[in-house]
C-alpha positions in Angstrom: 45.2 157.0 130.6 45.8 160.3 131.8 42.6 159.7 134.3 45.1 157.5 136.1 48.0 159.0 135.2 48.9 160.8 139.5 48.2 157.0 139.6 51.6 156.0 139.0 50.2 152.7 137.3 53.0 150.6 134.7 52.3 149.8 131.9 53.8 145.6 130.8 51.8 145.7 127.9 49.3 146.8 125.6 47.2 145.3 122.5 44.4 147.1 120.1 42.3 145.5 117.7 40.0 146.8 115.3 37.6 144.0 113.9 34.3 144.2 111.7 34.5 148.0 113.0 35.0 147.1 116.8 37.8 148.5 119.1 39.4 146.7 121.5 41.9 147.5 123.5 43.6 145.1 126.8 46.3 147.0 128.8 48.2 144.8 131.5 49.0 147.1 134.4 51.2 147.2 137.8 49.0 149.4 140.0 49.8 149.5 144.5 47.3 147.6 146.2 45.9 150.4 148.2 45.2 152.4 145.0 43.7 149.4 142.7 39.9 150.7 143.7 40.5 153.9 142.7 42.1 153.0 139.4 39.3 150.5 138.6 36.6 154.0 139.5 38.7 156.2 137.1 38.5 153.5 134.5 34.7 152.8 134.7 33.6 156.6 134.5 36.0 157.4 132.1 35.1 154.2 129.6 31.5 154.8 130.1 32.2 158.6 128.9 33.6 157.7 126.1 30.8 154.9 125.4 33.0 152.0 126.2 32.9 148.9 127.8 35.4 147.8 130.4 36.0 144.9 132.5 39.1 144.5 135.0 41.0 141.7 136.4 43.8 140.8 138.4 46.6 139.4 135.5 49.1 136.8 136.0 51.8 139.1 134.7 53.6 138.5 130.8 52.5 135.3 129.0 54.6 132.2 129.7 57.1 131.3 126.7 56.1 129.4 123.7 57.6 127.6 122.0 57.6 125.2 118.1 56.5 128.2 117.1 56.0 128.6 113.2 53.3 130.5 110.9 50.8 129.1 108.8 49.9 130.0 105.9 46.6 129.6 104.0 45.2 130.8 100.7 42.2 129.9 98.8 40.5 130.8 95.7 38.4 130.9 97.8 38.8 129.9 100.8 35.8 128.1 102.3 35.2 128.1 106.2 36.0 124.1 105.2 39.8 125.4 104.5 40.0 127.1 107.6 38.5 124.2 109.9 40.8 121.0 108.6 43.7 123.4 109.5 42.8 123.7 112.9 42.4 120.4 112.9 45.4 119.4 112.5 46.6 122.0 114.2 44.7 121.1 117.7 45.1 117.2 117.0 49.3 118.3 117.3 49.1 120.0 120.2 49.3 123.4 118.6 47.3 126.6 119.4 46.6 129.4 117.4 48.7 132.8 119.4 46.6 135.1 116.6 46.1 135.4 112.6 45.6 138.1 110.1 44.1 138.7 106.2 47.5 138.9 104.1 45.1 139.0 101.6 41.9 139.4 99.5 42.1 139.5 95.8 43.2 138.1 94.1 43.3 134.7 95.9 42.3 135.0 100.5 45.7 134.6 102.4 44.9 133.8 106.0 48.0 133.6 108.5 48.2 132.4 111.4 51.3 132.0 114.2 51.3 128.7 115.5 53.2 127.9 118.9 53.4 124.4 120.3 53.7 122.0 117.5 56.8 120.7 115.4 56.7 121.6 112.3 58.0 119.0 111.0 55.2 117.5 111.7 52.0 120.0 110.5 54.1 120.3 107.3 53.5 117.1 105.7 49.9 117.0 107.8 48.6 119.9 106.7 49.9 118.9 103.2 47.8 116.3 103.1 44.6 117.8 104.1 45.1 120.8 101.3 45.7 118.3 98.8 42.3 116.7 99.4 40.0 119.9 100.7 41.8 122.0 97.7 43.6 125.3 99.1 47.3 125.8 99.1 48.9 125.6 102.7 52.8 126.9 103.7 54.4 126.4 107.4 57.3 128.0 107.7 59.6 129.3 110.8 58.8 132.2 113.0 61.1 134.8 114.7 64.1 136.1 112.6 64.3 133.4 110.6 61.8 134.8 108.6 63.0 138.3 108.8 66.1 139.9 107.0 68.3 139.3 104.3 67.2 136.4 101.7 67.8 134.5 98.5 65.3 133.7 96.3 66.5 131.0 92.9 63.7 130.2 90.8 62.6 128.3 87.7 61.5 129.4 84.4 60.0 127.6 82.3 56.4 126.5 83.1 57.0 129.3 86.9 58.5 133.0 85.7 57.5 132.4 82.4 54.6 130.5 81.0 56.3 129.1 77.9 58.5 126.0 77.7 61.6 128.1 75.2 62.6 124.8 73.7 59.4 124.5 72.4 58.9 128.0 70.8 61.9 127.5 69.6 61.2 124.6 67.5 58.2 126.1 66.4 60.6 127.9 64.5 62.4 125.4 63.3 58.7 123.2 62.2 59.6 120.3 64.4 57.4 120.9 67.2 56.3 117.2 66.9 59.1 115.8 67.1 60.3 117.9 70.2 56.8 117.1 71.3 57.5 113.1 71.0 61.3 113.4 72.8 59.3 115.0 75.9 56.7 112.4 76.3 59.3 109.6 76.0 60.8 111.8 78.8 57.9 112.2 80.9 57.2 108.2 80.5 60.9 107.9 82.0 62.0 106.4 78.8 64.8 108.9 79.0 66.5 111.2 81.7 66.7 115.0 81.6 69.9 115.1 79.8 69.4 112.3 77.6 65.8 114.4 76.2 67.5 117.9 76.5 70.5 116.6 73.7 68.0 114.6 71.8 65.6 117.7 71.7 68.3 120.3 70.8 69.6 117.7 67.6 65.9 118.7 66.3 66.9 122.4 66.5 70.7 122.3 63.9 70.7 124.8 61.4 68.5 127.1 62.8 70.0 131.1 62.6 70.9 132.2 65.2 69.2 135.1 65.0 65.6 133.8 65.7 66.7 133.5 69.4 65.7 137.1 69.5 62.2 136.7 67.9 61.7 133.6 71.1 62.8 136.1 73.5 60.2 138.5 71.8 57.8 136.4 72.2 57.8 135.1 75.9 55.5 135.6 78.1 55.5 136.1 81.8 53.6 134.5 85.0 51.1 136.4 86.2 52.3 138.2 89.3 55.9 137.6 87.8 56.8 141.0 87.5 55.7 142.2 90.7 57.3 139.5 92.2 60.6 140.1 90.9 60.4 143.9 91.9 58.8 143.9 95.5 61.8 141.6 96.2 63.9 143.7 94.7 62.5 146.5 97.0 63.4 144.2 100.4 66.4 144.0 98.9 66.3 140.7 98.8 68.6 138.6 96.6 66.7 136.9 93.5 68.6 134.2 90.8 66.9 132.7 87.7 68.3 129.1 87.1 66.5 127.3 84.0 67.4 123.4 82.1 66.8 126.3 78.7 69.0 128.3 77.2 71.0 131.0 78.6 70.0 133.1 75.5 66.6 133.9 76.1 66.6 133.6 80.0 70.1 136.2 79.9 67.9 139.3 78.8 65.4 137.9 80.7 66.9 138.5 83.9 68.3 141.4 83.3 65.4 143.4 81.9 63.5 142.4 85.1 66.4 143.2 87.1 67.4 139.6 88.6 71.2 139.1 89.9 72.4 135.5 88.7 70.5 134.0 85.8 72.0 129.9 84.6 71.2 128.4 81.9 72.2 125.8 78.8 74.3 127.6 76.2 73.6 126.5 72.5 76.4 125.9 70.6 76.5 128.3 67.2 79.1 128.3 64.6 78.6 130.0 61.4 75.5 132.2 62.7 73.9 128.9 62.9 72.4 126.4 65.9 74.8 123.5 65.6 71.9 121.0 67.8 74.7 120.8 70.2 75.1 121.8 74.1 78.0 124.5 74.9 79.1 123.2 78.3 78.0 121.1 80.3 73.8 120.7 81.4 72.0 122.2 83.9 69.9 119.5 85.4 68.9 118.9 89.1 72.0 117.8 90.4 73.3 121.0 88.9 70.2 123.3 89.7 70.6 122.4 93.5 74.4 123.2 92.8 73.8 126.8 91.9 71.0 127.6 94.6 74.2 126.5 96.9 76.9 128.2 95.1 75.0 131.9 95.1 74.1 131.5 98.8 77.6 131.2 99.4 78.1 134.0 97.6 76.0 135.9 99.5 76.9 135.3 102.5 73.3 133.2 103.2 73.0 129.9 104.6 70.5 127.6 103.0 67.9 128.2 105.4 67.4 131.5 104.1 66.7 130.8 100.9 63.6 130.2 98.7 63.9 128.1 96.0 60.5 127.6 93.2 59.6 125.6 90.2 57.5 123.5 88.7 59.2 120.0 87.3 60.8 116.8 88.8 64.4 119.2 87.2 63.9 121.2 90.2 63.1 118.3 93.1 66.7 118.3 94.3 66.7 122.4 94.3 63.5 122.7 96.2 64.7 120.2 99.1 68.0 122.4 99.5 66.4 125.2 100.2 64.8 126.4 103.5 61.3 126.9 101.7 61.2 124.8 98.5 58.0 125.8 96.7 56.2 123.7 93.7 54.1 126.1 91.8 51.4 124.9 89.5 53.9 121.6 89.6 53.1 117.6 89.0 51.9 115.9 92.0 55.4 114.4 92.3 56.8 117.6 93.3 53.9 118.4 94.9 54.5 115.4 97.0 58.0 116.8 97.9 58.3 120.3 97.9 57.8 122.0 101.5 54.2 123.7 100.3 52.2 124.0 96.7 50.8 127.0 95.2 48.6 125.9 92.6 46.9 129.3 91.9 48.3 131.2 88.1 49.6 134.3 90.4 53.6 134.2 90.6 53.6 136.9 93.0 51.4 134.3 95.7 54.4 133.8 96.8 54.9 137.3 98.4 52.2 136.2 101.2 54.3 133.0 102.0 56.9 135.9 103.2 54.0 137.5 105.2 53.3 140.5 103.1 50.1 141.9 103.2 47.9 142.7 99.8 47.9 146.7 100.6 51.4 146.7 101.2 52.1 144.9 98.0 50.3 147.5 96.3 51.7 150.5 98.5 55.4 149.3 97.1 53.6 148.9 93.5 52.5 152.9 93.5 55.9 154.1 95.2 58.0 152.5 92.4 55.5 154.3 89.9 56.1 157.6 91.5 
C-alpha cells in the first residue's frame, strides 16, 4: 500500500486468506485512468521484492447481492470426502452457490461450515438430511445474517440429553422395581400407552420409597460428555438456558442450579410423611407441555420463537423441537431425527456450539478464561 499511497487509489474491498501456508490478498481498487499503468508497475515491483506474485485485472465493482443465504454445517467423525461431495451435490442441484467455507473443529470431530446463497433453506434442509442419514454424517441448515447473532434461548431435554441417565430408572433401582418400570416403558414404546399413562404407572411403582433417596439419585446422575462445556459457553455468550423434563423437578432443579441454568421445569413427585405416594403432584409435563414451556420462557425473555433452539432425543420432545427456531435431535430415535431441523449423532453435547458458528479454538479459549 505504501508503494501506491501517492496515487490516490481508493480501497473498495480487502480480503486475506491463509490456506496451508499460502497467503492470498485480494484488493478491489479505484484508480484514475491515467495512473493505472503506474499503479500496476509499482505493485509488480514491490511484490517482486517481497517474493510475491501479483495479477491485476479490471474489476466490475461490488459483488451482486446474494439471496436465499443460509449456513450449512457438516459434522463427521471422521468427515470423509464422500460426505462433502454428497453435500455439495445437493447444494448445486438446488441452485445454490458456496460463497465461503471454514473449518470449525478438528477434534473430537471435524466440522466444516459452508456459507450458501441461491438455494432455499426449506428445500436444502430435508434434502441434506436424507443424504446425511444415508452416508453417515450430520448436517445442519440455519439462516445466515442477523438471525444467527444476538440473544437466544436454548431449551434442553434432560434424560438422555443433558444427562446420560433416565432418572426414573435410577429411582427404580432404589425401589427394587427396575424390571417392572422397564416393562411399562416397553409398552409405551410399542404405542400401548401414551407418555402420561406410562409415567403414572411407573411412578406408582415407587410408592413408599423414602424421599431421602432422591438425594442419592441426584448424586448418581452423570452429565453427558460436553454438557458442562456447552452450558458454560452459552453462559459466556450471555444466552438464556432452560431445561424441561418429563422427569422429576426434585432432581432437575438442583442440577440446573449447579450448572447455572436459569429455567427448569419438570414433574413433581407427591410426598406424604417423608415418603413417595406414587403419584404426580400437578399437571404432567408431556410433549405439549414442553412446547408450551418453550413458548412461555421465550415470552419471558422477550424473544420470538425464531430465536429459540430446542434439543431433545425422544417423542416427548417432538412438539418442542417443531416449535423452536432450530430443533436439534441429539442421538435421537429415528422418528425424532426425521422430524427435527437437524440431528447430532455424536456423544458430545457441546457439538451444538458448532451449529452456532463457534470454533473449537473459541470454545477452548473461553474455557481457559473461566479457569483464570
